PyMOL Python script that loads the backbone (N, CA, C, O; Angstrom):
from pymol import cmd

cmd.read_pdbstr("""\
ATOM      1  N   UNK A   1       4.307  13.213  -3.096  1.00  0.00           N
ATOM      2  CA  UNK A   1       4.170  11.872  -3.521  1.00  0.00           C
ATOM      3  C   UNK A   1       5.416  11.211  -4.682  1.00  0.00           C
ATOM      4  O   UNK A   1       5.947  12.087  -5.364  1.00  0.00           O
ATOM      5  N   UNK A   2       5.720  10.297  -4.844  1.00  0.00           N
ATOM      6  CA  UNK A   2       6.920  10.553  -6.061  1.00  0.00           C
ATOM      7  C   UNK A   2       6.144   8.990  -6.373  1.00  0.00           C
ATOM      8  O   UNK A   2       5.407   8.239  -5.734  1.00  0.00           O
ATOM      9  N   UNK A   3       6.769   8.996  -7.721  1.00  0.00           N
ATOM     10  CA  UNK A   3       6.271   7.644  -9.126  1.00  0.00           C
ATOM     11  C   UNK A   3       7.721   7.040  -9.001  1.00  0.00           C
ATOM     12  O   UNK A   3       8.625   7.872  -8.921  1.00  0.00           O
ATOM     13  N   UNK A   4       8.012   5.920  -8.979  1.00  0.00           N
ATOM     14  CA  UNK A   4       8.827   5.924  -9.629  1.00  0.00           C
ATOM     15  C   UNK A   4       8.218   4.249 -10.432  1.00  0.00           C
ATOM     16  O   UNK A   4       7.185   3.621 -10.201  1.00  0.00           O
ATOM     17  N   UNK A   5       9.422   3.932 -11.454  1.00  0.00           N
ATOM     18  CA  UNK A   5       8.919   2.983 -12.949  1.00  0.00           C
ATOM     19  C   UNK A   5       9.697   2.665 -13.486  1.00  0.00           C
ATOM     20  O   UNK A   5      10.404   3.268 -14.293  1.00  0.00           O
ATOM     21  N   UNK A   6       9.727   0.977 -12.907  1.00  0.00           N
ATOM     22  CA  UNK A   6      10.997   0.437 -13.600  1.00  0.00           C
ATOM     23  C   UNK A   6      10.603  -1.498 -14.056  1.00  0.00           C
ATOM     24  O   UNK A   6      10.606  -2.444 -13.268  1.00  0.00           O
ATOM     25  N   UNK A   7      10.327  -1.522 -15.455  1.00  0.00           N
ATOM     26  CA  UNK A   7      10.050  -2.630 -15.949  1.00  0.00           C
ATOM     27  C   UNK A   7       8.384  -2.814 -15.706  1.00  0.00           C
ATOM     28  O   UNK A   7       7.977  -3.822 -15.127  1.00  0.00           O
ATOM     29  N   UNK A   8       7.479  -1.809 -16.170  1.00  0.00           N
ATOM     30  CA  UNK A   8       6.061  -1.945 -16.024  1.00  0.00           C
ATOM     31  C   UNK A   8       6.105  -2.250 -14.534  1.00  0.00           C
ATOM     32  O   UNK A   8       5.280  -3.112 -14.232  1.00  0.00           O
ATOM     33  N   UNK A   9       6.774  -1.828 -13.592  1.00  0.00           N
ATOM     34  CA  UNK A   9       6.399  -2.091 -12.216  1.00  0.00           C
ATOM     35  C   UNK A   9       6.757  -0.198 -11.965  1.00  0.00           C
ATOM     36  O   UNK A   9       7.739   0.506 -12.202  1.00  0.00           O
ATOM     37  N   UNK A  10       5.104   0.115 -11.257  1.00  0.00           N
ATOM     38  CA  UNK A  10       4.831   1.415 -10.892  1.00  0.00           C
ATOM     39  C   UNK A  10       5.330   1.189  -9.292  1.00  0.00           C
ATOM     40  O   UNK A  10       5.255   0.070  -8.785  1.00  0.00           O
ATOM     41  N   UNK A  11       5.812   2.280  -8.593  1.00  0.00           N
ATOM     42  CA  UNK A  11       5.725   2.248  -6.828  1.00  0.00           C
ATOM     43  C   UNK A  11       5.270   4.161  -6.637  1.00  0.00           C
ATOM     44  O   UNK A  11       5.620   5.183  -7.226  1.00  0.00           O
ATOM     45  N   UNK A  12       4.545   3.917  -5.749  1.00  0.00           N
ATOM     46  CA  UNK A  12       4.124   4.933  -5.161  1.00  0.00           C
ATOM     47  C   UNK A  12       4.444   4.763  -4.036  1.00  0.00           C
ATOM     48  O   UNK A  12       4.351   3.760  -3.328  1.00  0.00           O
ATOM     49  N   UNK A  13       5.096   6.413  -3.706  1.00  0.00           N
ATOM     50  CA  UNK A  13       5.696   6.409  -1.985  1.00  0.00           C
ATOM     51  C   UNK A  13       5.364   7.690  -1.641  1.00  0.00           C
ATOM     52  O   UNK A  13       5.762   8.723  -2.181  1.00  0.00           O
ATOM     53  N   UNK A  14       4.442   7.545  -0.501  1.00  0.00           N
ATOM     54  CA  UNK A  14       3.905   9.032  -0.406  1.00  0.00           C
ATOM     55  C   UNK A  14       3.982   9.185   1.364  1.00  0.00           C
ATOM     56  O   UNK A  14       4.279   8.307   2.173  1.00  0.00           O
ATOM     57  N   UNK A  15       3.725  10.156   1.537  1.00  0.00           N
ATOM     58  CA  UNK A  15       3.682  10.024   2.929  1.00  0.00           C
ATOM     59  C   UNK A  15       2.139  10.581   3.651  1.00  0.00           C
ATOM     60  O   UNK A  15       1.092  10.789   3.038  1.00  0.00           O
ATOM     61  N   UNK A  16       2.393  10.742   5.156  1.00  0.00           N
ATOM     62  CA  UNK A  16       1.191  11.595   5.780  1.00  0.00           C
ATOM     63  C   UNK A  16       0.491  12.490   5.350  1.00  0.00           C
ATOM     64  O   UNK A  16      -0.707  12.397   5.619  1.00  0.00           O
ATOM     65  N   UNK A  17       0.782  13.243   4.833  1.00  0.00           N
ATOM     66  CA  UNK A  17       0.604  14.729   4.630  1.00  0.00           C
ATOM     67  C   UNK A  17       0.405  14.743   2.937  1.00  0.00           C
ATOM     68  O   UNK A  17       0.829  13.810   2.254  1.00  0.00           O
ATOM     69  N   UNK A  18      -0.128  15.642   2.486  1.00  0.00           N
ATOM     70  CA  UNK A  18       0.160  16.028   1.183  1.00  0.00           C
ATOM     71  C   UNK A  18       1.143  17.653   1.455  1.00  0.00           C
ATOM     72  O   UNK A  18       1.263  18.334   2.474  1.00  0.00           O
ATOM     73  N   UNK A  19       1.656  17.815   0.198  1.00  0.00           N
ATOM     74  CA  UNK A  19       2.450  19.005   0.461  1.00  0.00           C
ATOM     75  C   UNK A  19       1.701  20.180   0.933  1.00  0.00           C
ATOM     76  O   UNK A  19       1.932  20.458   2.110  1.00  0.00           O
ATOM     77  N   UNK A  20       1.005  20.814   0.425  1.00  0.00           N
ATOM     78  CA  UNK A  20      -0.200  22.285   0.702  1.00  0.00           C
ATOM     79  C   UNK A  20      -1.013  21.956   1.810  1.00  0.00           C
ATOM     80  O   UNK A  20      -1.808  22.850   2.100  1.00  0.00           O
ATOM     81  N   UNK A  21      -1.061  20.808   2.614  1.00  0.00           N
ATOM     82  CA  UNK A  21      -1.485  20.689   3.862  1.00  0.00           C
ATOM     83  C   UNK A  21      -0.614  20.650   5.106  1.00  0.00           C
ATOM     84  O   UNK A  21      -1.150  20.615   6.213  1.00  0.00           O
ATOM     85  N   UNK A  22       0.822  20.654   4.959  1.00  0.00           N
ATOM     86  CA  UNK A  22       1.718  19.698   6.348  1.00  0.00           C
ATOM     87  C   UNK A  22       1.660  20.623   7.215  1.00  0.00           C
ATOM     88  O   UNK A  22       2.065  21.745   6.910  1.00  0.00           O
ATOM     89  N   UNK A  23       1.122  20.350   8.543  1.00  0.00           N
ATOM     90  CA  UNK A  23       1.282  21.359   9.518  1.00  0.00           C
ATOM     91  C   UNK A  23       2.576  21.281  10.287  1.00  0.00           C
ATOM     92  O   UNK A  23       3.394  20.386  10.499  1.00  0.00           O
ATOM     93  N   UNK A  24       2.432  22.835  10.701  1.00  0.00           N
ATOM     94  CA  UNK A  24       3.604  22.652  11.808  1.00  0.00           C
ATOM     95  C   UNK A  24       3.916  21.657  12.760  1.00  0.00           C
ATOM     96  O   UNK A  24       5.089  21.614  13.132  1.00  0.00           O
ATOM     97  N   UNK A  25       3.055  20.791  13.266  1.00  0.00           N
ATOM     98  CA  UNK A  25       3.695  20.078  14.158  1.00  0.00           C
ATOM     99  C   UNK A  25       2.329  18.562  13.910  1.00  0.00           C
ATOM    100  O   UNK A  25       1.128  18.456  13.661  1.00  0.00           O
ATOM    101  N   UNK A  26       3.649  17.565  14.212  1.00  0.00           N
ATOM    102  CA  UNK A  26       2.077  16.352  13.535  1.00  0.00           C
ATOM    103  C   UNK A  26       1.265  16.186  14.451  1.00  0.00           C
ATOM    104  O   UNK A  26       1.303  16.242  15.680  1.00  0.00           O
ATOM    105  N   UNK A  27       0.120  15.857  13.280  1.00  0.00           N
ATOM    106  CA  UNK A  27      -1.444  15.102  14.264  1.00  0.00           C
ATOM    107  C   UNK A  27      -0.861  14.079  14.835  1.00  0.00           C
ATOM    108  O   UNK A  27       0.081  13.626  14.184  1.00  0.00           O
ATOM    109  N   UNK A  28      -1.191  13.344  16.234  1.00  0.00           N
ATOM    110  CA  UNK A  28      -1.192  12.430  16.653  1.00  0.00           C
ATOM    111  C   UNK A  28      -2.298  11.711  15.996  1.00  0.00           C
ATOM    112  O   UNK A  28      -2.041  10.612  15.504  1.00  0.00           O
ATOM    113  N   UNK A  29      -3.588  12.218  15.916  1.00  0.00           N
ATOM    114  CA  UNK A  29      -4.158  10.245  15.205  1.00  0.00           C
ATOM    115  C   UNK A  29      -3.742  10.443  14.130  1.00  0.00           C
ATOM    116  O   UNK A  29      -3.178   9.414  13.758  1.00  0.00           O
ATOM    117  N   UNK A  30      -3.670  11.591  13.009  1.00  0.00           N
ATOM    118  CA  UNK A  30      -3.032  11.123  11.783  1.00  0.00           C
ATOM    119  C   UNK A  30      -1.803  10.017  11.798  1.00  0.00           C
ATOM    120  O   UNK A  30      -1.667   9.247  10.847  1.00  0.00           O
ATOM    121  N   UNK A  31      -0.999   9.992  12.835  1.00  0.00           N
ATOM    122  CA  UNK A  31       0.153   9.552  12.656  1.00  0.00           C
ATOM    123  C   UNK A  31      -0.205   7.997  13.087  1.00  0.00           C
ATOM    124  O   UNK A  31       0.359   7.033  12.570  1.00  0.00           O
ATOM    125  N   UNK A  32      -1.266   7.885  14.149  1.00  0.00           N
ATOM    126  CA  UNK A  32      -2.114   6.576  14.249  1.00  0.00           C
ATOM    127  C   UNK A  32      -2.310   5.451  13.078  1.00  0.00           C
ATOM    128  O   UNK A  32      -2.117   4.240  12.965  1.00  0.00           O
ATOM    129  N   UNK A  33      -2.786   6.494  12.292  1.00  0.00           N
ATOM    130  CA  UNK A  33      -3.650   6.058  11.533  1.00  0.00           C
ATOM    131  C   UNK A  33      -2.347   5.598   9.807  1.00  0.00           C
ATOM    132  O   UNK A  33      -2.310   4.677   8.991  1.00  0.00           O
ATOM    133  N   UNK A  34      -1.741   6.542   9.985  1.00  0.00           N
ATOM    134  CA  UNK A  34      -0.662   6.571   9.289  1.00  0.00           C
ATOM    135  C   UNK A  34       0.751   4.956   9.323  1.00  0.00           C
ATOM    136  O   UNK A  34       1.571   4.636   8.463  1.00  0.00           O
ATOM    137  N   UNK A  35       0.511   4.453  10.428  1.00  0.00           N
ATOM    138  CA  UNK A  35       1.662   3.376  10.807  1.00  0.00           C
ATOM    139  C   UNK A  35       1.865   2.277  10.499  1.00  0.00           C
ATOM    140  O   UNK A  35       2.410   1.491  11.274  1.00  0.00           O
ATOM    141  N   UNK A  36       1.318   1.811   8.794  1.00  0.00           N
ATOM    142  CA  UNK A  36       1.458   0.982   8.373  1.00  0.00           C
ATOM    143  C   UNK A  36       1.885   0.943   7.111  1.00  0.00           C
ATOM    144  O   UNK A  36       2.344   2.002   6.684  1.00  0.00           O
ATOM    145  N   UNK A  37       1.860  -0.353   6.095  1.00  0.00           N
ATOM    146  CA  UNK A  37       2.228  -0.115   4.870  1.00  0.00           C
ATOM    147  C   UNK A  37       1.132  -0.781   4.582  1.00  0.00           C
ATOM    148  O   UNK A  37       0.541  -1.470   5.413  1.00  0.00           O
ATOM    149  N   UNK A  38       0.605  -0.569   2.852  1.00  0.00           N
ATOM    150  CA  UNK A  38      -0.575  -1.393   2.262  1.00  0.00           C
ATOM    151  C   UNK A  38       0.538  -1.468   0.802  1.00  0.00           C
ATOM    152  O   UNK A  38       1.490  -0.711   0.615  1.00  0.00           O
ATOM    153  N   UNK A  39       0.282  -2.112   0.282  1.00  0.00           N
ATOM    154  CA  UNK A  39       0.242  -2.990  -1.321  1.00  0.00           C
ATOM    155  C   UNK A  39      -0.235  -3.030  -1.492  1.00  0.00           C
ATOM    156  O   UNK A  39      -1.090  -3.650  -0.859  1.00  0.00           O
ATOM    157  N   UNK A  40      -0.559  -2.221  -3.035  1.00  0.00           N
ATOM    158  CA  UNK A  40      -1.799  -3.053  -4.105  1.00  0.00           C
ATOM    159  C   UNK A  40      -0.832  -3.104  -5.082  1.00  0.00           C
ATOM    160  O   UNK A  40       0.257  -2.533  -5.149  1.00  0.00           O
ATOM    161  N   UNK A  41      -1.527  -4.069  -6.026  1.00  0.00           N
ATOM    162  CA  UNK A  41      -0.920  -5.038  -6.825  1.00  0.00           C
ATOM    163  C   UNK A  41      -1.699  -5.331  -8.007  1.00  0.00           C
ATOM    164  O   UNK A  41      -2.657  -5.976  -7.580  1.00  0.00           O
ATOM    165  N   UNK A  42      -1.826  -5.198  -9.403  1.00  0.00           N
ATOM    166  CA  UNK A  42      -2.561  -6.414 -10.006  1.00  0.00           C
ATOM    167  C   UNK A  42      -1.691  -7.580 -10.149  1.00  0.00           C
ATOM    168  O   UNK A  42      -0.483  -7.806 -10.230  1.00  0.00           O
ATOM    169  N   UNK A  43      -3.349  -8.554 -10.147  1.00  0.00           N
ATOM    170  CA  UNK A  43      -2.570  -9.849  -9.562  1.00  0.00           C
ATOM    171  C   UNK A  43      -3.679 -11.100 -10.836  1.00  0.00           C
ATOM    172  O   UNK A  43      -4.856 -11.320 -10.550  1.00  0.00           O
ATOM    173  N   UNK A  44      -3.119 -11.657 -11.950  1.00  0.00           N
ATOM    174  CA  UNK A  44      -4.332 -12.338 -12.523  1.00  0.00           C
ATOM    175  C   UNK A  44      -5.478 -13.798 -11.319  1.00  0.00           C
ATOM    176  O   UNK A  44      -6.627 -14.235 -11.366  1.00  0.00           O
ATOM    177  N   UNK A  45      -4.371 -14.003 -10.508  1.00  0.00           N
ATOM    178  CA  UNK A  45      -4.417 -14.830  -9.847  1.00  0.00           C
ATOM    179  C   UNK A  45      -4.666 -14.318  -8.081  1.00  0.00           C
ATOM    180  O   UNK A  45      -3.671 -14.723  -7.478  1.00  0.00           O
ATOM    181  N   UNK A  46      -5.526 -13.667  -7.198  1.00  0.00           N
ATOM    182  CA  UNK A  46      -5.864 -13.232  -6.538  1.00  0.00           C
ATOM    183  C   UNK A  46      -5.946 -14.447  -5.414  1.00  0.00           C
ATOM    184  O   UNK A  46      -4.806 -14.411  -4.950  1.00  0.00           O
ATOM    185  N   UNK A  47      -6.483 -15.255  -4.876  1.00  0.00           N
ATOM    186  CA  UNK A  47      -5.955 -16.338  -4.361  1.00  0.00           C
ATOM    187  C   UNK A  47      -5.221 -17.333  -4.419  1.00  0.00           C
ATOM    188  O   UNK A  47      -5.105 -18.075  -3.443  1.00  0.00           O
ATOM    189  N   UNK A  48      -4.576 -17.554  -5.572  1.00  0.00           N
ATOM    190  CA  UNK A  48      -3.526 -18.185  -5.245  1.00  0.00           C
ATOM    191  C   UNK A  48      -2.343 -17.314  -5.295  1.00  0.00           C
ATOM    192  O   UNK A  48      -1.402 -18.097  -5.421  1.00  0.00           O
ATOM    193  N   UNK A  49      -2.013 -16.451  -5.273  1.00  0.00           N
ATOM    194  CA  UNK A  49      -0.924 -15.176  -4.714  1.00  0.00           C
ATOM    195  C   UNK A  49      -0.677 -15.297  -3.194  1.00  0.00           C
ATOM    196  O   UNK A  49       0.405 -15.248  -2.609  1.00  0.00           O
ATOM    197  N   UNK A  50      -2.232 -15.510  -2.550  1.00  0.00           N
ATOM    198  CA  UNK A  50      -2.677 -15.178  -1.031  1.00  0.00           C
ATOM    199  C   UNK A  50      -1.737 -16.755  -0.299  1.00  0.00           C
ATOM    200  O   UNK A  50      -1.108 -16.896   0.750  1.00  0.00           O
ATOM    201  N   UNK A  51      -2.109 -17.902  -1.670  1.00  0.00           N
ATOM    202  CA  UNK A  51      -2.106 -19.314  -0.724  1.00  0.00           C
ATOM    203  C   UNK A  51      -0.511 -19.103  -1.064  1.00  0.00           C
ATOM    204  O   UNK A  51      -0.098 -20.126  -0.520  1.00  0.00           O
ATOM    205  N   UNK A  52       0.561 -18.525  -1.547  1.00  0.00           N
ATOM    206  CA  UNK A  52       1.479 -18.577  -2.027  1.00  0.00           C
ATOM    207  C   UNK A  52       2.720 -17.953  -1.003  1.00  0.00           C
ATOM    208  O   UNK A  52       3.856 -18.336  -0.722  1.00  0.00           O
ATOM    209  N   UNK A  53       1.683 -16.528  -0.519  1.00  0.00           N
ATOM    210  CA  UNK A  53       2.470 -16.209   0.258  1.00  0.00           C
ATOM    211  C   UNK A  53       2.323 -16.129   1.095  1.00  0.00           C
ATOM    212  O   UNK A  53       3.102 -15.521   1.829  1.00  0.00           O
ATOM    213  N   UNK A  54       0.527 -17.054   1.781  1.00  0.00           N
ATOM    214  CA  UNK A  54       1.122 -17.338   3.109  1.00  0.00           C
ATOM    215  C   UNK A  54       1.647 -19.011   3.615  1.00  0.00           C
ATOM    216  O   UNK A  54       1.723 -19.533   4.727  1.00  0.00           O
ATOM    217  N   UNK A  55       1.876 -19.397   2.550  1.00  0.00           N
ATOM    218  CA  UNK A  55       2.507 -21.035   2.390  1.00  0.00           C
ATOM    219  C   UNK A  55       4.208 -20.150   3.176  1.00  0.00           C
ATOM    220  O   UNK A  55       4.929 -20.739   3.981  1.00  0.00           O
ATOM    221  N   UNK A  56       4.431 -18.960   2.752  1.00  0.00           N
ATOM    222  CA  UNK A  56       5.899 -18.547   2.954  1.00  0.00           C
ATOM    223  C   UNK A  56       5.935 -17.605   4.632  1.00  0.00           C
ATOM    224  O   UNK A  56       6.843 -16.912   5.092  1.00  0.00           O
ATOM    225  N   UNK A  57       4.869 -17.866   5.093  1.00  0.00           N
ATOM    226  CA  UNK A  57       4.493 -17.531   6.220  1.00  0.00           C
ATOM    227  C   UNK A  57       4.983 -15.455   6.125  1.00  0.00           C
ATOM    228  O   UNK A  57       5.674 -14.778   6.887  1.00  0.00           O
ATOM    229  N   UNK A  58       4.335 -15.134   5.031  1.00  0.00           N
ATOM    230  CA  UNK A  58       4.252 -13.496   5.038  1.00  0.00           C
ATOM    231  C   UNK A  58       2.786 -13.286   5.321  1.00  0.00           C
ATOM    232  O   UNK A  58       1.707 -13.551   4.793  1.00  0.00           O
ATOM    233  N   UNK A  59       3.422 -12.460   6.809  1.00  0.00           N
ATOM    234  CA  UNK A  59       2.134 -11.878   7.270  1.00  0.00           C
ATOM    235  C   UNK A  59       0.987 -10.644   6.407  1.00  0.00           C
ATOM    236  O   UNK A  59       1.129  -9.484   6.021  1.00  0.00           O
ATOM    237  N   UNK A  60      -0.231 -11.720   6.385  1.00  0.00           N
ATOM    238  CA  UNK A  60      -1.218 -10.420   5.462  1.00  0.00           C
ATOM    239  C   UNK A  60      -2.097 -10.812   6.257  1.00  0.00           C
ATOM    240  O   UNK A  60      -2.167 -11.691   7.115  1.00  0.00           O
ATOM    241  N   UNK A  61      -3.063  -9.688   5.673  1.00  0.00           N
ATOM    242  CA  UNK A  61      -4.695  -9.743   6.392  1.00  0.00           C
ATOM    243  C   UNK A  61      -5.515 -10.679   4.774  1.00  0.00           C
ATOM    244  O   UNK A  61      -4.869 -10.794   3.732  1.00  0.00           O
ATOM    245  N   UNK A  62      -6.404 -11.014   4.867  1.00  0.00           N
ATOM    246  CA  UNK A  62      -7.085 -11.674   3.835  1.00  0.00           C
ATOM    247  C   UNK A  62      -7.234 -10.675   2.582  1.00  0.00           C
ATOM    248  O   UNK A  62      -7.455  -9.484   2.802  1.00  0.00           O
ATOM    249  N   UNK A  63      -7.107 -11.185   1.200  1.00  0.00           N
ATOM    250  CA  UNK A  63      -7.222 -10.240   0.340  1.00  0.00           C
ATOM    251  C   UNK A  63      -8.776  -9.533  -0.077  1.00  0.00           C
ATOM    252  O   UNK A  63      -9.851 -10.094  -0.293  1.00  0.00           O
ATOM    253  N   UNK A  64      -8.464  -8.287  -0.088  1.00  0.00           N
ATOM    254  CA  UNK A  64      -9.832  -7.240  -0.240  1.00  0.00           C
ATOM    255  C   UNK A  64      -9.812  -6.725  -1.769  1.00  0.00           C
ATOM    256  O   UNK A  64      -9.090  -5.763  -2.029  1.00  0.00           O
ATOM    257  N   UNK A  65     -10.653  -7.387  -2.896  1.00  0.00           N
ATOM    258  CA  UNK A  65     -10.344  -6.747  -4.205  1.00  0.00           C
ATOM    259  C   UNK A  65     -11.190  -5.181  -4.351  1.00  0.00           C
ATOM    260  O   UNK A  65     -11.833  -4.513  -3.541  1.00  0.00           O
ATOM    261  N   UNK A  66     -11.040  -5.102  -4.951  1.00  0.00           N
ATOM    262  CA  UNK A  66     -10.845  -3.807  -5.682  1.00  0.00           C
ATOM    263  C   UNK A  66     -11.402  -3.399  -6.731  1.00  0.00           C
ATOM    264  O   UNK A  66     -11.168  -2.192  -6.787  1.00  0.00           O
ATOM    265  N   UNK A  67     -12.111  -3.765  -7.750  1.00  0.00           N
ATOM    266  CA  UNK A  67     -12.214  -3.874  -9.022  1.00  0.00           C
ATOM    267  C   UNK A  67     -12.304  -2.280  -9.743  1.00  0.00           C
ATOM    268  O   UNK A  67     -13.067  -1.353  -9.472  1.00  0.00           O
ATOM    269  N   UNK A  68     -11.542  -2.344 -10.450  1.00  0.00           N
ATOM    270  CA  UNK A  68     -11.532  -1.070 -11.850  1.00  0.00           C
ATOM    271  C   UNK A  68     -11.498  -0.772 -13.020  1.00  0.00           C
ATOM    272  O   UNK A  68     -10.358  -0.863 -13.476  1.00  0.00           O
ATOM    273  N   UNK A  69     -12.325  -0.417 -13.804  1.00  0.00           N
ATOM    274  CA  UNK A  69     -12.303  -0.422 -15.950  1.00  0.00           C
ATOM    275  C   UNK A  69     -12.313   0.592 -16.046  1.00  0.00           C
ATOM    276  O   UNK A  69     -12.308   1.106 -17.164  1.00  0.00           O
TER     277      UNK A  69
END
""", "prot")
cmd.dss("prot")
cmd.show_as("cartoon", "prot")
cmd.util.cbc("prot")
cmd.orient("prot")
């Protein structure tokens, strides 16, 4: 895993295995579960951001909120 920070933005880069549990051969089920990209970001207006992205043709699923305090 690597964390990149620039101008208040943090980007986490990760692969499908932690360094201490990397198998010698890739697990096909793990590979299938990790064939995607997920972007997490803080946003004061989730519905507005979703509408803007949808209007521009950006393919995404409906927003799911996870609130932490």
